[in-house]
C-alpha positions in Angstrom: 0.0 0.0 -0.1 2.7 2.4 0.8 4.4 1.6 -2.4 1.2 2.7 -4.4 1.2 6.0 -2.6 4.9 6.7 -3.2 4.3 5.9 -6.9 1.3 8.4 -7.0 3.4 11.1 -5.4 6.2 10.8 -7.7 4.0 10.8 -10.8 2.3 13.9 -9.3 5.7 15.6 -8.7 6.8 14.9 -12.2 3.6 16.5 -13.9 4.0 19.5 -11.7 7.6 19.9 -12.7 6.8 19.6 -16.4 4.2 22.2 -16.1 6.6 24.5 -14.2 9.3 24.0 -16.8 6.8 24.6 -19.6 5.3 27.7 -18.1 8.9 29.0 -17.6 10.1 28.4 -21.0 6.8 30.0 -22.7 7.4 32.9 -20.5 11.0 33.4 -21.6 9.9 33.1 -25.2 6.8 35.4 -24.9 8.9 38.1 -23.4 11.7 38.2 -25.9 9.1 38.2 -28.8 7.5 41.4 -27.6 10.6 43.2 -26.9 10.7 46.8 -28.3 13.5 49.2 -28.8 13.8 52.0 -26.1 13.4 55.4 -27.2 12.2 58.7 -25.7 10.2 61.6 -26.8 10.5 65.3 -26.4 7.6 67.7 -27.0 7.7 71.5 -27.4 6.3 74.4 -29.1 8.5 76.6 -31.2 8.5 80.5 -31.8 5.5 80.3 -34.1 3.5 78.2 -31.5 3.6 75.1 -33.7 3.9 71.7 -31.7 7.3 69.9 -32.3 8.6 66.4 -31.5 11.9 64.7 -31.2 12.7 61.0 -30.9 16.0 60.0 -29.1 17.3 56.3 -29.8 18.5 54.8 -26.4 19.7 51.6 -27.9 23.0 50.3 -29.4 21.3 49.4 -32.7 19.9 51.6 -35.4 16.2 52.1 -35.6 13.6 52.7 -38.4 11.1 55.2 -37.1 8.1 57.4 -38.5 6.5 60.3 -37.3 2.9 61.1 -38.5 0.6 63.7 -38.2 -2.9 64.0 -39.8 -2.0 60.8 -41.8 1.3 62.1 -43.2 4.2 59.7 -42.3 7.8 60.7 -42.5 10.2 57.6 -42.2 13.6 57.9 -41.0 16.6 55.9 -39.7 18.0 56.8 -36.3 21.5 56.0 -35.3 22.4 54.5 -32.0 22.2 56.9 -29.1 21.3 59.9 -31.3 18.3 62.2 -31.4 16.4 62.9 -34.6 15.6 66.3 -36.0 12.7 68.2 -34.8 9.5 67.4 -36.7 6.8 70.1 -36.6 3.1 70.3 -37.3 1.7 72.6 -39.8 -1.2 74.1 -37.8 -1.1 75.6 -34.4 -4.2 73.7 -33.5 -2.1 70.4 -33.3 -0.6 69.4 -30.0 1.6 66.6 -28.8 -1.3 64.1 -28.8 -1.9 64.5 -32.5 1.6 62.9 -33.3 1.8 59.4 -33.8 5.4 57.8 -33.5 6.6 54.2 -34.2 10.1 52.8 -33.9 11.6 49.3 -34.6 14.9 47.8 -35.1 16.2 48.3 -38.5 17.6 44.8 -38.9 13.9 43.6 -38.7 12.9 45.9 -41.8 15.3 45.2 -44.5 13.4 47.4 -47.0 14.7 50.5 -45.2 18.2 49.6 -44.9 20.7 51.7 -46.6 21.6 50.7 -50.2 24.8 48.7 -50.7 27.0 50.0 -53.5 
């Protein structure tokens, strides 16, 4: 009788260990798949009261980014640890919440990579 109980505990422990290992490996894979490049945004108003935005790359890899306002997108490459130029709105009615910004690693988007000679 005691051998039967020991066998059930051993099987139960193996099932728990398999579930823990599976959950841990799934967690590791999921977090690496959703990693995004680190960048910061600065907002300001210029002398003509137009909203402006600047993106700073805070990674060691180049990024491909765009700044969009009112449906117009401007794509650009951003070098490691460098800020972009200031992008400004065309109307004083726009503010920082009207800008849309997206950045991703350049290595993942080969069509935006510099042309090789």
